[in-house]
C-alpha positions, -999 to +999 in steps of 0.1 A: +001+000+000+012+036-008+024+059+021+017+095+012+027+109+047+064+106+045+082+139+052+116+136+034+134+154+007+137+135-027+156+141-058+128+146-082+152+148-113+169+114-103+137+097-097+122+108-130+153+093-148+148+061-128+113+059-141+121+065-177+149+036-173+124+012-157+100+021-186+127+015-211+134-020-195+098-027-197+098-021-235+128-042-239+113-072-220+080-070-240+085-099-262+053-098-284+058-077-315+037-045-308+024-021-333+022+016-328-013+016-313-002-010-286+028+011-276+005+043-275-018+024-253+009+013-229+023+047-227-012+063-221-015+037-193+018+048-177+009+084-180-024+078-161-007+059-135+021+086-130-005+111-124-027+090-102+002+080-079+023+113-082+019+121-045+023+084-032+054+066-019+060+032-008+069+023+027+106+022+017+103+058+005+106+051-032+079+066-056+048+043-057+051+042-095+080+019-093+057-010-081+032-009-111+063-005-135+079-037-119+047-057-119+042-048-156+079-059-162+072-092-145+041-098-166+059-090-198+094-109-191+087-136-166+051-147-176+050-135-213+018-118-215+008-090-239-005-055-243-038-059-225-020-075-193+008-048-194-017-021-194-037-037-165-005-042-145+004-004-148-031+004-137-039-024-112-037-001-080-052+031-095-089+025-087-080+010-054-058+040-041-071+070-060-103+088-070-104+070-104-133+046-110-136+013-131-158+034-155-130+056-162-106+028-171-132+012-192-139+045-211-102+052-219-088+016-226-119-004-233-143-031-217-117-059-215-090-037-195-119-025-172-130-059-165-096-072-155-088-041-134-122-046-117-111-081-108-076-069-095-092-042-073-100-048-038-131-031-030-131-016+004-162-018+026-180-045+004-173-072+029-187-074+065-158-060+088-166-085+114-155-114+093-127-133+107-105-132+078-104-102+054-078-119+033-101-149+027-128-127+013-104-108-008-087-140-022-123-153-030-132-121-048-101-124-068-107-160-079-142-153-088-127-134-118-113-166-132-147-171-148-140-139-169-102-138-176-073-158-162-050-129-167-064-115-135-048-142-116-015-140-135-013-103-129-021-108-092+007-134-090+030-108-105+020-083-080+025-106-051+060-116-064+070-080-065+056-074-030+076-103-017+108-089-034+104-057-015+091-072+017+120-059+038+106-026+042+076-039+061+073-044+098+080-079+112+045-087+119+033-079+084+061-098+069+050-129+086+014-125+076+021-119+039+048-145+037+026-171+052-002-163+029+022-166+000+033-201+011-004-212+018-022-201-013-001-181-038+028-203-044+005-234-048-015-213-072+016-203-093+025-241-093-010-250-104-009-226-133+025-239-145+045-209-133+074-230-119+100-203-117+076-176-099+064-205-077+099-214-066+110-178-060+076-171-039+085-202-018+120-190-012+111-156-004+084-167+021+110-190+038+132-160+042+108-144+065+091-174+082+123-192+088+152-167+084+179-187+101+171-219+081+171-198+048+202-181+055+221-214+065+210-233+033+218-205+009+253-200+027+259-238+022+248-236-013+272-207-021+302-226-004+295-258-024+288-241-056+323-246-072+325-283-063+290-286-076+298-271-109+329-291-115+309-324-109+282-312-132+308-305-160+322-340-155+288-356-156+276-338-187+307-342-208+302-377-223+264-368-229+272-335-246+297-354-271+270-381-278+243-357-284+265-337-309+273-371-329+236-376-331+231-343-347+206-331-321+203-293-314+204-291-278+211-269-246+225-287-215+228-271-181+228-278-142+202-262-122+204-259-085+171-267-067+154-239-047+162-234-010+126-241-001+125-274-018+159-284-002+144-277+032+113-298+025+134-326+017+156-322+047+124-323+068+107-351+049+137-372+052+151-360+086+186-355+070+211-326+072+218-304+042+251-327+034+229-357+029+205-342+003+218-360-028+197-342-053+207-306-046+206-299-084+192-315-117+207-315-152+184-303-178+186-311-213+164-289-238+163-300-274+151-280-305+129-303-325+096-303-346+064-309-327+059-343-344+093-356-334+091-344-298+082-377-281+107-398-302+136-374-298+131-371-260+133-408-257+164-408-279+180-384-255+170-410-226+187-437-245+219-416-248+220-410-211+214-446-202+242-456-225+267-438-199+250-440-165+226-466-149+190-454-143+169-461-113+139-477-127+116-465-098+124-429-107+114-426-143+086-401-146+070-399-182+052-366-184+056-365-222+030-392-229+009-381-201+014-343-191+007-330-156-027-312-150-008-279-151+003-286-186+039-297-176+058-319-202+091-338-197+110-370-192+126-372-158+149-399-149+176-404-120+209-421-128+239-431-109+269-412-116+305-427-118+312-410-083+283-430-065+258-401-065+223-402-078+216-373-104+182-362-118+180-355-155+152-337-169+147-341-209+125-313-226+120-297-257+120-259-262+081-258-264+079-280-231+106-257-215+086-226-222+055-240-209+074-252-178+089-217-170+059-196-182+029-218-175-005-208-186+007-180-210+030-201-229+003-230-228-021-205-245+006-197-270+010-233-280-029-240-279-037-273-296-005-291-283-008-323-262-008-307-228-036-280-232-066-300-223-055-309-187-049-273-177-082-261-193-100-289-174-087-277-141-097-243-148-131-254-157-134-272-124-123-242-105-150-222-121-176-248-113-163-246-076-164-208-076-199-210-090-212-235-065-194-221-036-202-183-042-224-181-011-203-201+012-183-187+041-149-174+028-129-196+052-149-227+042-143-217+006-106-212+010-103-248+024-121-262-004-101-243-029-070-254-012-080-289-018-080-282-057-043-271-055-032-308-056+004-315-066+001-352-067-021-366-094-034-401-104-048-412-139-078-435-140-099-450-168-136-451-175-151-484-186-148-472-223-112-464-216-114-427-213-085-412-192-093-389-162-071-370-139-078-369-101-058-356-071-040-383-051-061-399-025-093-396-045-120-422-040-145-440-061-170-413-051-147-385-062-144-402-096-183-405-098-187-367-091-159-360-116-179-377-143-212-359-134-228-345-104-260-367-109-241-398-113-221-389-079-254-382-060-268-415-072-239-437-065-241-468-043-207-486-051-182-491-077-162-517-097-125-510-096-106-533-121-139-554-123-139-559-084-168-545-063-157-519-039-173-492-016-175-456-025-148-449+000-122-470-019-091-448-027-081-452-064-046-457-078-030-448-112-042-472-138-075-484-121-104-486-144-134-476-126-172-483-131-198-465-109-229-485-099-260-461-094-295-462-080-325-439-086-335-442-048-300-431-036-293-397-022-260-381-007-252-388+030-234-366+054-206-394+059-196-390+023-178-357+033-155-377+054-137-395+026-141-374-007-111-352-014-121-330-044-137-296-042-163-306-068-175-338-048-177-317-016-195-289-031-221-311-047-226-331-015-230-300+006-254-285-017-275-318-018-276-319+019-287-282+022-316-290-002-325-319+018-327-297+050-347-270+031-374-297+023-379-303+059-380-267+068-417-264+070-423-297+088-397-287+114-412-254+120-446-268+126-432-291+150-414-265+170-447-245+172-464-275+187-437-280+213-438-244+223-477-246+226-472-277+247-447-259+271-466-226+270-436-209+256-441-179+234-435-186+197-411-156+194-379-150+174-360-146+206-371-180+220-365-197+186-330-183+187-325-194+223-335-229+214-312-229+184-283-219+206-290-243+234-292-273+207-259-261+192-274-258+156-256-234+134-287-223+114-324-223+115-324-249+086-302-273+107-326-267+137-358-274+118-343-304+099-333-320+133-368-314+147-384-330+115-360-360+119-369-365+155-332-358+166-344-332+189-378-328+206-398-322+239-370-333+261-344-307+248-371-279+247-382-286+283-346-285+294-340-251+275-369-234+289-372-248+324-366-221+351-344-245+369-320-248+339-314-214+330-280-212+343-272-247+327-283-235+292-265-204+293-233-223+300-241-245+271-245-217+246-214-201+258-194-232+252-185-225+215-173-191+224-151-202+253-115-210+247-107-246+239-097-268+269-071-291+253-034-302+255-020-268+256-038-257+287-029-289+306+007-286+295+008-250+307-007-260+342+020-289+345+048-265+337+036-238+360+029-262+389+063-278+385+083-245+381+064-224+410+043-205+384+070-184+370+062-177+333+088-164+309+077-128+300+063-126+264+063-091+247+034-089+222+028-062+197-005-044+191-016-037+227-025-072+234-022-083+269+011-104+271+004-117+306-022-142+293-009-167+268-006-204+261+021-226+244+006-241+214+006-279+214+014-282+176+049-270+177+058-262+214+080-230+210+108-223+235+126-191+243+149-184+214+123-194+189+109-169+165+072-169+176+039-153+167+007-148+187-027-158+175-052-136+192-082-154+208-106-126+219-123-151+242-092-166+256-054-164+260-031-156+230-016-189+215+022-187+209+034-206+178+068-210+161+066-189+130+076-218+108+050-240+121+026-254+094-004-246+115+007-212+123+013-205+085-023-216+077-036-194+107-015-165+094-029-169+059-066-173+070-067-150+101-041-123+093-060-096+112-057-118+143-019-123+142+006-105+162+045-105+163+057-119+197+093-122+213+106-137+244+124-114+270+140-143+290+136-123+324+129-157+344+146-190+342+116-213+331+118-247+314+096-255+283+088-287+270+105-298+238+116-330+220+145-347+205+149-376+180+181-396+178+191-423+154+222-444+153+238-479+158+226-497+189+250-506+216+251-515+253+248-484+276+236-461+248+207-449+269+228-443+300+253-421+278+223-401+265+206-397+299+239-386+316+243-358+292+209-344+297+206-351+335+241-345+347+260-324+324+229-300+316+209-306+349+176-311+330+146-333+337+135-360+311+098-363+309+098-393+285+123-417+266+113-440+240+135-461+220+131-491+195+156-510+175+155-530+142+185-551+139+215-529+148+197-496+141+181-478+170+157-448+168+146-428+199+125-399+210+132-380+241+108-354+257+126-329+281+121-295+297+147-269+285+153-232+292+159-219+256+170-228+221+208-222+229+207-248+256+188-273+232+215-268+206+242-276+231+225-308+242+220-319+205+257-313+199+267-333+229+245-363+220+259-361+185+293-369+198+283-402+214+299-430+197+271-448+174+248-417+171+244-408+137+219-379+141+202-359+168+177-333+159+147-314+175+114-330+168+094-314+141+062-297+148+032-320+153+057-349+164+058-339+201+031-348+225+031-342+264+036-375+285 
């Protein structure tokens, strides 16, 4: 957002020259041949943006016009869009931040530009300000424009990328909110639209703010090992390069280091240090070949590679014959080098490479190629979801949409052999709804590979599926427990709502009779009182359960009995009370054991820091970077900033997130966990416990160890004072003979004993 209140002196002439330079860079990045009218339109858009933002500056102090110029540059150079998108990128904040209106944009630049800018504009005040997540509402509004023009999303991604590149100027709390929202929604969306380069950069930039120490460490180690890595790559590709030349192939071959974020994800998933990540890079071969020769030539290159190196048969990925749902096409193989290291090799054509890097924009350019239908199908499914969920709560919608950003896919067949793409984990019922909503709603079972299975049966790639239906069947609420696609969930929810609406009149009549029988006035207040007492979210749910005899005279009598007034008040207050769970019991245990001396926490935003709880999903300790999730009816929950649940919360409830930090005024212990692996030997447990209890004088809460053959794995739960002490303990345990690795337990793996 612009900041027009900065009172500083700026060199106007120097800034004017910088604006002209950035505009010239934009024109050079504009790959599409432009005629005079296109250039005039872009210049007109720049002039209007300059006038609209002339008195505005970013938080960094720079002229605000730098931002739309950089967004337009990303749109032109990194996504490859044309005139209309560049114009919209230059104007994307004009309506939001100035007195210009959408009608003005439409009049000057045409309906198409006006429609896209309307989709990009956050309309202030349109949403109920009591909503728990303004971000969710705005994100939903933005996605609704998918039904009009996908360029809205592409420009929005460019806008988010530039905001992430300039996030240093924002306060720490804001950085965390924006970075978490980027990880949770925008990076997966970029991936789903095939914008791999943008997706990777968004993830890396988000990690820079959510896990700054981890990001800095991995990046430093990549820089330190770069020379050694380049030498290895040159030796590896030397024989391949020579063979490709002999075969007369036109090619480009290079080594590409993987992103910091993907390396960190692999380290977490496999629980290994940086030094043990074998696939820090991939070798990419891009060949120039005619469209009708693409598949043959990709396999020719594969054959050449396997002449020199032995492939891992379990790591062959053929996305040339069967492209991913985002249009990605390539052959991936992993081969064993002569030095004993596995190396991933990616084989693409120039067309495939452009689609991989620029995603939907390049896909549109090559419309008609083998990979176009999958991405179009996905966009159509999103449009259906948006249409079906437009009246839903924004947070529910956000969860449903997140389900559709799947990365793992399976490929299954209809009885007639037609190929269908579904997310990993999809069930037979998901398949039924994928075929048609009516088939899904009438499903009673399925045949998978000619074998009868229930609707909850998970599907695998290669399955042939036939759905069995019945005219008497109706959707059931338990179906929601095993479907994974947004289309299936939306259809089931809508069907259940319709069923409840059909019972509305019957339930209403029954309630009138109950009120008459108990001599209770049939008023809106009493109906609302009964709804709250029974815990029903809506009147539709209340009347449905009355019609189905799930609630009746007993509940009504308890609700309106004079002797039970205090009891029902406690019951209706329960949903608003703070949750009583692990975190509370843990806090009580710690405070009892340590004479109720909680470490002070400083929380931004005027929130009471004296009342907080340690979250049970990640158990932060002093020294961890932490955020607070404000609960207006209970204590603030403290999370580690990189905790997956915290990232989701920051994305959904940004207006309830506050930055927090430890002050370490009091020596208080906090629960944490350690995982150790190594070679089993007599006395190993004694060695570990001696380090913790004698060297560091700490209390072990639990110690679990198991062995398979000679290999042992153990988890230790203990109370520590801060991250520095934890690191010292890990280093000491690592030095024990036989211990291969000692590390802090990941968020979600620790439970109090």
